N, C-alpha and C positions, 0 to 999 in steps of 0.2 A: 506096646512097642515104644511109645514116647517115653514112658517112665524108665523102661529098661535101657534105652539109649542114653538118657540123662545120667544114669548111674553106672555107666560103663567104667571099668577100671581106669581108663585113660583120662576120664573127665571128672569123676566123682570126688577125687582127692582135693580138688580146688573148690568144691561147692560149700557155701556157707548158708545159703538160703534156697529153699525149693518150695514152690507153690504150684499146684496143678488143680484146676477146676474144670472137670469134664462137661459141666453144664455149658460153659462158654465154648467148648470144642464141638458141641453137637450141632448138627444142621437144623436150624429152626424151621426150614421149609418142609422137611420130611416128618411125618408123624412117627411117634415112638411106639413100637409094639410092646405093650406092657404085659403081654401074656407070657413072655419068656425073657430071660435075662442071662447074662454071662457070669460065671463064677470063676475066680482065679485066686490062686495062692499068692499072697503078697510076697512071701519069701522066694517063691519060684521066679517072680518077676525080677527080684533083686539079685538072683543067683548069677554068678558067685557073689558072696557078700562084699559090697564095695567098701572102700576106705572112706569113712565119713567123719574123720576126726575134727574137721573144721565146721561141721554142720551146726548151725545155731537155730534155724527155723525150718521145720519140716512140716508142710501142710498139704493135705490132699482132700479135696472135696469131690466126691464121686456121684455121678447121676445115678441114684439108686434104682431108678425105674429101668435102667439098662444094664447096669453092672453091679456086682458086689464082690468084695474081696473076702478071703478067709484068712484068719490070723490066730495063732495059738499062743498060750502063755510062754512057751519056749521061744517062739518067734519074737515076742516082745522082749524077752530076756536078751536075746542076741542083738536086737536093735539098740537096746539101752546101753549095752557094753560097747557098741560100735560108735556111739555118739556122745563122748564125754563132755562136749561143750554145749550140748543141746539146751535151749531155753524155751522153745515153743514146739510142741508136737501135737498136731491135729490130724488124726486119721479118720475123717468122717466118711469113710469108704466102706464101712462094715454095716450090714443090715441084719435085722433080726432073722431074716430067712437064710442068712449065710450058714453053711454047714459047720463052720468052726469060728467061734469068736472067743476073745479072752475072758478070764474070770477075774474077780477081785484080787486073787493071788497074783496074777500076771500084772495087773494094774499097779499094785503096791510095789512089786519087785522092780518094775520098769522105772517108776518114779525114784525109787531109792538108788538105782544104778545111774541115774542122771542127776548128779549133785547140784547142777545149776538150773534145773528145770523149773520154770515159772508157770507155764500154761500147758494143760493136758486136756485133749478132747478125743473121745472115741465114739464111733458111730453106733456101736452095740457092745453089750457086756452081759455075760452070764451072771447069775446070782450066787454061784458057789463054785469052788470052795473059797471061804474067807480064811486065808492063811497068812500069818505075819511073815515078813521077809526074815531070813536068817541073819542078815546084816541090817542094823538099825542106822538110819542117817543121823547126821549131827542135828542138834537142836535148832540149827539155823537154816535148815533146808528151805529154799525159797519158793516152793510150789504155792501159788496163791489162787489159781483158777482151775477148776475141774468141771468139764462138761461131758455128760453122757446122754446120747440121743435116744437110744432104744434099749429096752431090757428084753432078754430072751427067756429067762427062767426066774423062778422065785428066789428072792434073797433069803436064805435060810437063817442068817444071823445078822439082822440089820444093826443091832446095838454094837456087836463086835466090829462090824465094818465101819460104822460111824466113829467109834472110839479109836480105831486104828488110824483113820484119816486124820483125826484130831491130834493124836499123839505123835504120829510120824511126820506130819506136815503142819506145824503150828502156825504157819503164815497163811494157811488156806482159809480165805475169807469168802470166796465165791464158789459155790457148789451147785451146779444146775443138774438136777437129776431128771430122768425121763418123766414126762408130765402127762401122758395119756392115761385114761382110766385104767387100762390094762396094766400099765406100769405101776400105777398106784397100788393096785391089788397085789402086784408082785413084790411089794415091800420097799420100793425105792423112795416113796414118800416118807416112810418111817426113817430110813437112813438119813435123808435130808433134815427131817425134823429133829432128830437126835443130835446130828452134827451141829445144826444151828443153835441148839440149846447149849451145847458145850462151848461155843465161842462167844456166848453172851457174857 
């Protein structure tokens, strides 16, 4: 309700920075029931799509023990087109248990559609498909930081993804991949290793 109110058509056009951290909104006195959690479509919360032409910094930290959001590649595509001035995008509100999370295809397309994007963080990402955007950004794309918190499936083409990140975003110097043992098995450690070798 809070996020939906903030992005109401009458208010969102003036927004340039938005930060929400549900950890700070939770009642510390009451224990959290971790046996169940709420799932919501991020785009349903924003519906109808608000005017975000002035948005520079969009960051949401979600208490994953209580809530998780679902987001598709097409959702990311719509968001990228709606925020041409975006420089920081952190949606750490997706968890591996979410029914729908983006893929590398959505991540790459989103960044390309935000020509001023410098920082990108996603709470969860699938490992496939690895598909290059139809439109290639300029050689001066400013993306310099990418953080992925959780992996949900195997990265089928780690070399292709690492090479795409290097070629599309030459300024990318900080890439934090999922770090748990399961994520390493899923191939994200290979993506990071290959990418790091390309920028040396």
